[in-house]
C-alpha positions as CSV (number, residue, x, y, z in Angstrom):
1,X,-26.8,50.9,-12.5
2,X,-23.4,51.8,-13.2
3,X,-21.7,52.7,-9.6
4,X,-18.9,54.0,-11.3
5,X,-20.5,57.1,-13.1
6,X,-23.2,57.6,-9.8
7,X,-19.8,57.8,-7.7
8,X,-18.5,60.3,-10.2
9,X,-21.3,62.5,-10.2
10,X,-21.4,62.4,-6.4
11,X,-17.6,63.1,-6.1
12,X,-17.9,66.0,-8.7
13,X,-21.0,66.6,-7.9
14,X,-23.4,66.1,-5.2
15,X,-20.7,67.0,-2.3
16,X,-19.8,70.7,-3.7
17,X,-18.7,71.4,0.2
18,X,-15.9,68.8,0.0
19,X,-12.4,68.7,-1.4
20,X,-12.6,65.3,-3.2
21,X,-8.5,63.9,-4.1
22,X,-8.3,62.9,-7.5
23,X,-5.9,59.4,-6.2
24,X,-8.4,58.4,-4.1
25,X,-11.4,58.9,-5.9
26,X,-9.5,57.3,-9.2
27,X,-8.8,53.9,-6.8
28,X,-12.6,54.4,-5.7
29,X,-14.3,54.5,-9.4
30,X,-11.3,51.7,-10.3
31,X,-12.8,49.4,-7.4
32,X,-16.6,50.6,-9.1
33,X,-15.5,49.4,-11.9
34,X,-15.1,45.7,-10.6
35,X,-19.0,45.9,-8.9
36,X,-20.4,47.2,-12.7
37,X,-18.3,44.6,-14.7
38,X,-19.1,41.9,-12.0
39,X,-22.8,42.9,-12.6
40,X,-22.6,42.7,-16.3
41,X,-21.0,39.2,-16.3
42,X,-17.2,40.5,-17.5
43,X,-15.6,39.4,-14.7
44,X,-16.0,37.0,-12.2
45,X,-13.3,37.1,-8.7
46,X,-11.8,34.0,-8.0
47,X,-10.4,35.0,-4.1
48,X,-8.8,38.2,-4.8
49,X,-7.5,37.4,-8.9
50,X,-10.0,39.0,-11.1
51,X,-11.2,35.9,-14.1
52,X,-12.3,37.7,-17.2
53,X,-15.7,36.5,-18.9
54,X,-16.0,36.9,-22.6
55,X,-16.3,40.5,-24.1
56,X,-19.8,41.8,-24.6
57,X,-20.6,45.7,-25.2
58,X,-22.3,47.1,-21.6
59,X,-23.2,50.1,-23.5
60,X,-20.8,52.5,-21.3
61,X,-17.7,53.4,-22.9
62,X,-15.5,53.7,-20.0
63,X,-16.7,50.2,-18.3
64,X,-15.8,48.8,-22.2
65,X,-12.5,50.0,-22.3
66,X,-12.4,48.9,-18.9
67,X,-13.5,45.0,-19.9
68,X,-10.6,45.6,-23.0
69,X,-8.1,46.3,-20.2
70,X,-8.5,43.2,-18.2
71,X,-5.6,41.2,-18.3
72,X,-6.6,37.9,-20.0
73,X,-3.8,35.3,-19.3
74,X,-3.1,33.1,-16.1
75,X,-2.4,34.0,-12.9
76,X,-5.0,37.0,-13.8
77,X,-4.7,40.2,-12.2
78,X,-5.3,40.6,-8.2
79,X,-7.8,43.6,-7.7
80,X,-5.1,45.6,-5.7
81,X,-3.1,45.3,-8.7
82,X,-5.9,46.1,-10.9
83,X,-6.6,49.3,-8.7
84,X,-3.2,50.8,-9.3
85,X,-3.5,50.0,-13.3
86,X,-7.1,50.9,-13.7
87,X,-6.6,53.8,-11.7
88,X,-4.2,56.2,-12.9
89,X,-5.5,59.3,-14.6
90,X,-9.4,57.5,-14.2
91,X,-11.2,60.3,-12.2
92,X,-9.8,62.6,-15.2
93,X,-11.3,60.3,-17.9
94,X,-14.6,60.2,-16.1
95,X,-14.6,63.9,-15.9
96,X,-13.9,64.5,-19.8
97,X,-16.6,61.9,-20.1
98,X,-19.2,63.4,-18.3
99,X,-17.9,66.4,-20.3
100,X,-18.6,64.8,-23.7
101,X,-22.1,63.6,-22.6
102,X,-22.9,67.1,-21.7
103,X,-23.2,66.6,-17.9
104,X,-20.0,68.3,-17.1
105,X,-19.3,68.2,-12.9
106,X,-20.4,71.9,-11.5
107,X,-17.8,71.8,-8.5
108,X,-14.6,74.2,-8.9
109,X,-12.8,72.7,-5.8
110,X,-11.9,69.1,-8.0
111,X,-9.6,71.1,-9.8
112,X,-9.2,68.8,-12.7
113,X,-9.8,71.1,-15.6
114,X,-10.4,74.9,-15.3
115,X,-13.8,74.4,-17.2
116,X,-16.6,76.8,-17.0
117,X,-19.3,75.6,-14.4
118,X,-22.4,73.3,-15.8
119,X,-25.0,71.4,-13.9
120,X,-25.0,67.7,-13.9
121,X,-27.9,66.0,-16.1
122,X,-30.8,66.1,-14.2
123,X,-32.0,62.6,-14.7
124,X,-27.8,61.0,-14.3
125,X,-27.8,63.3,-10.7
126,X,-31.1,62.2,-9.6
127,X,-30.3,58.6,-10.1
128,X,-26.8,59.0,-8.1
129,X,-28.5,61.5,-5.6
130,X,-31.2,58.8,-4.7
131,X,-28.8,56.1,-4.1
132,X,-26.3,58.6,-1.9
133,X,-28.9,60.2,0.2
134,X,-30.9,56.4,0.5
135,X,-27.3,55.3,1.9
136,X,-27.2,52.8,-0.7
137,X,-24.6,50.3,0.9
138,X,-22.4,49.8,-2.0
139,X,-22.1,53.9,-3.2
140,X,-21.6,54.9,0.7
141,X,-18.5,52.8,0.9
142,X,-17.1,53.6,-2.3
143,X,-17.4,56.8,-1.5
144,X,-16.2,56.7,2.2
145,X,-13.0,55.5,0.4
146,X,-13.2,58.3,-2.0
147,X,-12.9,60.9,1.2
148,X,-16.8,61.4,0.7
149,X,-18.9,62.0,3.7
150,X,-22.0,61.8,4.1
151,X,-24.7,64.1,5.2
152,X,-21.5,65.9,6.6
153,X,-20.4,63.4,9.0
154,X,-16.3,63.0,8.9
155,X,-15.8,59.9,6.0
156,X,-13.3,59.1,8.6
157,X,-16.4,57.6,11.2
158,X,-17.4,55.1,8.2
159,X,-14.0,53.3,8.0
160,X,-15.1,50.5,10.1
161,X,-18.6,50.0,7.9
162,X,-20.5,50.7,11.3
163,X,-21.7,54.1,10.7
164,X,-22.9,54.0,7.0
165,X,-24.9,51.2,6.2
166,X,-22.1,49.4,4.4
167,X,-22.7,46.3,7.4
168,X,-24.7,45.6,4.7
169,X,-22.1,44.5,2.2
170,X,-21.4,41.1,3.6
171,X,-20.6,38.6,0.8
172,X,-16.8,37.4,-0.1
173,X,-16.7,39.2,-3.2
174,X,-17.8,42.6,-1.9
175,X,-15.9,42.2,0.9
176,X,-12.6,41.6,-1.2
177,X,-12.9,44.3,-3.3
178,X,-13.2,46.4,-0.4
179,X,-10.5,45.6,1.4
180,X,-8.3,45.9,-1.7
181,X,-9.8,49.0,-2.0
182,X,-9.1,50.5,1.4
183,X,-5.1,49.2,0.9
184,X,-4.5,51.0,-1.4
185,X,-6.0,54.4,-0.6
186,X,-4.2,53.3,3.2
187,X,-0.7,53.1,1.0
188,X,-1.3,56.0,-1.7
189,X,-2.0,58.1,1.8
190,X,1.7,56.6,2.9
191,X,3.4,57.7,-0.3
192,X,2.3,60.9,0.2
193,X,3.6,61.1,4.1
194,X,7.1,60.0,2.9
195,X,7.3,62.7,0.0
196,X,5.8,65.2,2.7
197,X,8.9,64.2,4.7
198,X,11.4,63.5,2.2
199,X,10.5,67.4,0.8
200,X,11.0,69.0,4.1
201,X,14.6,67.3,5.1
202,X,15.4,68.6,1.6
203,X,13.9,72.2,2.0
204,X,15.9,72.3,5.9
205,X,19.4,71.1,4.0
206,X,18.9,74.2,1.8
207,X,18.6,76.0,4.8
208,X,21.7,75.0,6.0
209,X,24.0,76.1,3.2
């Protein structure tokens, strides 16, 4: 499975009636890459630290890029630090990669680039759709963190993992990655709120002149 690519397709193509923020999606994609690289044997987790293994091609360009980007010196990197570093601009990278592969997402609401709409490749879309509509726990949890609700539900209902089946993600590794993702998403929202308050205060000052 390529969870990161499936998440990109879900967010950019399947959830047509929802707006997905680039920041949250980028963080969730970086978390998905951790799971994919774990499956590929490219890394292990020691508590919340990412320990790289010997590099081996995964067959996916962006995952190989992610494996190459792993910090290879002790004390290594925490999962949350990885999410912020790797996640910078990652949603745009996945859009560009889908376009290059001829599987450009068709959703105009995700304004990463003003490209003509085109359907996602049928086989890739079917795989992602099957995982998503079957409430596959990992993809559902990552989608909720990215702001993609399931079956029209408000994704905030899934924050505790009790509505979408993600309660099945009980192993320590999954819990560590998803907790780091949740913390990063909350921090991102807090930064947005602070900036909004600062901008409003600045506008009020100017109105006083």
